[in-house]
C-alpha positions as CSV (number, residue, x, y, z in Angstrom):
1,X,117.2,54.5,134.2
2,X,115.9,54.5,137.1
3,X,113.4,52.4,139.2
4,X,111.3,55.4,139.5
5,X,111.8,56.4,136.0
6,X,110.7,53.1,135.0
7,X,107.9,52.7,137.2
8,X,106.6,56.1,135.6
9,X,107.2,55.1,132.4
10,X,104.8,51.9,133.3
11,X,102.1,53.9,134.9
12,X,102.1,56.4,131.4
13,X,102.2,53.5,128.9
14,X,99.3,52.0,131.1
15,X,97.1,55.0,130.8
16,X,98.2,55.1,126.7
17,X,97.1,52.2,126.5
18,X,93.5,52.3,128.2
19,X,92.9,55.5,126.0
20,X,93.6,53.2,123.1
21,X,91.3,50.6,124.1
22,X,88.9,53.2,125.2
23,X,89.3,54.8,122.0
24,X,88.9,51.4,119.5
25,X,85.8,50.8,121.6
26,X,84.3,54.1,120.9
27,X,85.1,53.2,117.2
28,X,83.7,50.6,117.3
29,X,81.0,51.4,118.6
30,X,80.3,54.2,116.4
31,X,80.4,52.0,112.9
32,X,78.2,49.6,115.0
33,X,75.7,52.9,115.0
34,X,76.3,53.4,111.5
35,X,76.3,49.6,110.3
36,X,72.3,50.1,111.9
37,X,71.1,53.2,110.8
38,X,72.9,51.9,106.7
39,X,70.8,48.8,107.4
40,X,68.2,50.4,108.0
41,X,68.1,53.1,106.1
42,X,68.5,50.3,103.1
43,X,65.4,48.5,104.4
44,X,63.4,52.4,104.4
45,X,64.5,52.5,100.9
46,X,63.6,49.0,99.3
47,X,60.3,49.6,101.0
48,X,60.1,52.6,98.7
49,X,61.0,50.9,95.6
50,X,58.4,48.0,96.1
51,X,55.7,50.1,96.8
52,X,57.0,52.3,93.6
53,X,56.5,49.9,91.7
54,X,53.3,48.2,93.7
55,X,51.9,51.8,92.4
56,X,53.1,51.1,89.2
57,X,51.0,48.0,88.8
58,X,48.2,48.9,90.6
59,X,47.7,52.0,87.4
60,X,48.2,49.1,85.5
61,X,46.0,47.0,86.7
62,X,43.0,49.7,86.5
63,X,43.6,50.5,83.0
64,X,42.8,47.0,82.2
65,X,40.0,47.2,84.2
66,X,38.9,50.1,82.4
67,X,39.4,48.0,78.9
68,X,37.2,45.1,80.5
69,X,34.2,47.4,80.8
70,X,34.4,49.5,78.3
71,X,34.1,45.9,76.4
72,X,31.6,45.0,78.8
73,X,29.1,47.9,78.3
74,X,29.9,47.2,74.3
75,X,28.8,43.9,74.5
76,X,25.0,42.5,74.8
77,X,26.0,39.4,76.2
78,X,27.2,40.5,79.2
79,X,26.7,37.8,81.4
80,X,25.7,37.9,85.4
81,X,28.5,36.3,86.3
82,X,31.4,38.7,83.7
83,X,29.9,41.6,86.1
84,X,30.1,39.8,89.4
85,X,34.0,39.0,88.3
86,X,34.3,43.1,87.7
87,X,32.6,44.0,90.8
88,X,34.8,41.9,92.8
89,X,38.4,43.2,90.6
90,X,37.0,46.4,91.4
91,X,36.8,45.9,95.3
92,X,40.1,44.0,95.4
93,X,42.5,46.8,93.6
94,X,40.2,49.2,95.9
95,X,41.1,47.9,99.1
96,X,45.3,47.5,97.9
97,X,45.2,51.2,97.2
98,X,43.7,51.6,100.5
99,X,46.7,49.2,102.3
100,X,49.5,51.4,99.6
101,X,48.3,54.1,101.4
102,X,49.1,52.8,104.9
103,X,52.0,51.8,103.7
104,X,53.2,55.3,102.5
105,X,52.2,56.3,105.7
106,X,54.0,54.3,108.1
107,X,57.1,54.7,105.6
108,X,56.6,58.9,105.9
109,X,56.2,58.3,109.7
110,X,59.6,56.1,109.9
111,X,61.5,58.5,107.6
112,X,61.4,61.4,110.0
113,X,63.3,59.5,112.3
114,X,65.6,59.1,110.4
115,X,69.5,60.3,109.5
116,X,68.8,59.9,106.0
117,X,65.9,61.9,105.8
118,X,66.4,64.3,102.6
119,X,64.5,66.7,100.4
120,X,64.7,64.1,97.4
121,X,62.4,61.7,99.6
122,X,60.3,64.2,100.5
123,X,59.4,64.8,97.2
124,X,59.0,60.8,96.0
125,X,56.5,60.2,99.1
126,X,54.6,63.0,98.0
127,X,54.4,62.0,94.6
128,X,53.8,58.4,95.0
129,X,50.3,60.2,97.7
130,X,50.0,62.2,95.1
131,X,49.6,58.5,92.8
132,X,47.7,56.6,95.4
133,X,45.0,59.3,95.5
134,X,44.6,59.7,91.8
135,X,44.2,56.2,91.7
136,X,41.4,55.3,94.4
137,X,39.7,58.5,92.9
138,X,39.7,56.0,89.3
139,X,38.9,53.5,91.4
140,X,35.7,54.8,93.0
141,X,34.9,56.2,89.2
142,X,34.7,52.8,87.7
143,X,33.1,52.0,90.7
144,X,30.4,54.7,90.7
145,X,30.5,53.4,86.5
146,X,29.9,50.0,87.3
147,X,26.8,51.0,89.7
148,X,25.1,53.4,87.5
149,X,25.0,50.4,84.8
150,X,23.8,48.3,86.9
151,X,21.0,50.3,88.1
152,X,20.1,50.4,84.2
153,X,20.8,46.7,83.5
154,X,18.0,46.4,86.4
155,X,15.6,48.6,85.2
156,X,16.2,46.8,81.4
157,X,15.5,43.9,82.5
158,X,12.5,45.1,84.8
159,X,11.3,46.8,81.7
160,X,12.2,43.3,79.8
161,X,9.9,41.3,82.4
162,X,7.2,43.7,82.1
163,X,7.4,43.3,78.6
164,X,7.5,39.7,78.7
165,X,4.7,40.0,81.4
166,X,2.5,41.9,79.0
167,X,3.6,39.9,76.4
168,X,2.5,37.0,77.8
169,X,-0.8,38.5,79.1
170,X,-1.7,39.1,75.6
171,X,-0.4,36.0,73.8
172,X,-3.0,34.2,76.7
173,X,-5.9,36.9,75.5
174,X,-4.8,35.8,71.9
175,X,-4.9,32.4,72.4
176,X,-8.7,32.8,74.1
177,X,-9.7,34.7,71.6
178,X,-9.1,31.8,69.2
179,X,-10.3,29.6,71.4
180,X,-13.7,31.8,71.4
181,X,-13.5,32.3,67.7
182,X,-13.4,28.7,67.2
183,X,-16.0,27.9,69.2
184,X,-17.9,30.5,68.3
185,X,-17.0,29.3,64.4
186,X,-18.6,25.5,65.2
187,X,-21.0,26.6,66.5
188,X,-22.3,28.9,63.9
189,X,-21.7,25.6,61.5
190,X,-23.7,23.3,63.4
191,X,-26.6,21.9,61.9
192,X,-29.6,20.0,62.6
193,X,-31.0,17.0,60.1
194,X,-33.6,14.2,60.0
195,X,-35.3,12.2,57.3
196,X,-38.0,9.9,58.2
197,X,-42.0,9.2,57.8
198,X,-44.8,11.3,57.4
199,X,-46.1,9.6,60.0
200,X,-42.3,9.8,62.2
201,X,-42.3,13.4,61.7
202,X,-45.6,13.9,63.1
203,X,-45.1,11.9,66.3
204,X,-42.3,13.9,66.8
205,X,-43.8,17.1,66.3
206,X,-41.9,18.4,63.1
207,X,-44.9,18.5,61.3
208,X,-48.8,19.0,61.9
209,X,-51.3,18.3,59.0
210,X,-54.9,17.7,59.3
211,X,-57.5,17.4,56.7
212,X,-58.0,20.2,54.8
213,X,-55.2,22.1,56.2
214,X,-51.8,23.0,55.4
215,X,-48.7,21.5,56.8
216,X,-47.6,23.2,59.7
217,X,-42.9,22.6,59.8
218,X,-41.1,23.3,63.2
219,X,-43.8,25.0,65.1
220,X,-44.8,24.1,68.4
221,X,-42.6,22.7,70.7
222,X,-41.2,19.6,68.8
223,X,-38.3,16.9,69.7
224,X,-35.3,18.4,68.8
225,X,-33.6,15.3,70.0
226,X,-34.5,13.0,67.4
227,X,-32.4,15.3,64.9
228,X,-29.0,14.4,64.3
229,X,-26.6,17.0,64.8
230,X,-23.4,17.4,62.3
231,X,-20.9,20.3,60.7
232,X,-22.5,22.0,57.8
233,X,-18.5,21.9,56.6
234,X,-18.5,18.6,57.1
235,X,-22.0,17.4,55.6
236,X,-22.1,17.2,51.5
237,X,-23.7,13.9,51.3
238,X,-26.9,12.3,53.0
239,X,-27.8,8.9,51.6
240,X,-32.1,8.9,52.0
241,X,-32.6,5.4,51.3
242,X,-36.0,6.7,49.7
243,X,-36.8,6.2,45.9
244,X,-39.1,9.8,46.0
245,X,-38.0,12.0,49.1
246,X,-39.1,15.8,49.7
247,X,-37.3,18.2,51.5
248,X,-39.6,19.9,53.9
249,X,-37.1,22.9,54.9
250,X,-36.7,25.3,52.5
251,X,-32.9,25.5,50.8
252,X,-32.1,27.1,47.7
253,X,-32.5,25.7,44.6
254,X,-28.9,24.9,43.1
255,X,-27.5,24.4,46.4
256,X,-28.0,20.7,46.5
257,X,-29.3,17.9,43.9
258,X,-30.7,14.3,44.6
259,X,-28.8,12.0,43.3
260,X,-29.7,8.0,42.5
261,X,-27.5,5.6,43.4
262,X,-28.7,2.1,44.2
263,X,-32.8,3.3,43.1
264,X,-32.0,5.1,46.2
265,X,-31.7,8.5,46.4
266,X,-28.8,10.6,48.1
267,X,-28.7,14.2,49.0
268,X,-25.7,16.0,47.4
269,X,-25.1,19.7,48.8
270,X,-23.1,21.5,46.3
271,X,-22.8,24.9,48.0
272,X,-23.0,24.3,52.0
273,X,-22.6,28.4,53.1
274,X,-26.1,28.8,50.6
275,X,-27.9,25.4,51.4
276,X,-28.1,26.6,55.2
277,X,-28.5,30.3,54.4
278,X,-32.1,30.1,55.5
279,X,-32.4,27.5,58.4
280,X,-30.0,25.5,59.9
281,X,-32.4,22.2,59.9
282,X,-33.0,20.3,57.1
283,X,-36.3,17.8,57.4
284,X,-37.0,14.5,54.8
285,X,-39.8,12.9,54.5
286,X,-39.2,9.7,53.1
287,X,-42.4,8.4,51.9
């Protein structure tokens, strides 16, 4: 081989080597791009699968909340704390549904520019969107039901408060009426009595008498302060400290008797209602 042929062969070899290096770099670059696209596609697929799982869990949360609300609605012992927890759970689930809706929108936008975008993925995204919309409608329905229930409970509480106020008022009126009745009964059972000599009774204006004049009893302005005030229901025996007492006031026969005790008379009231039926005053002359 001549020197000229050797140089020509070297140049060709050099060019071929350069071509091979260029092809290898291009293949390597294509492989890097494919790896990146594959990694992106796998990440998007994982995001989609994670979202599918979250949506499925969200449906279970809503079903569990529906059970809790059903039990609470039939339980008259439901407390305000339980209602607050249900309200908080509804708000939390509602927020998560909105977050998943945004995640699905972002994922759909990324898949639009992805090399793996296909009809199957589009159908999956549409199905997930329908599920999210359905969940949102269900949680909104539960929220409205709870709001209506709270309004009903508020109305019942107002009614109960009104009834309690009415009961308190009626109870107060009843107690006042009972107190008035007791006072009236006590007043109706008040009686007054005095036992004294003729001169004592005359000096206080309780009796008026004179020569050939009929004795008048409790006429005019007699002194009421000398009378002893008592309760008819409790006064059944009255020691008179007299051997021959006389009842000057009018009291039906058979309603009382005069008993002798240690040589002195004692008034024994047998029938209080009958005894005091004609007058609330008892005047006894002891001489």
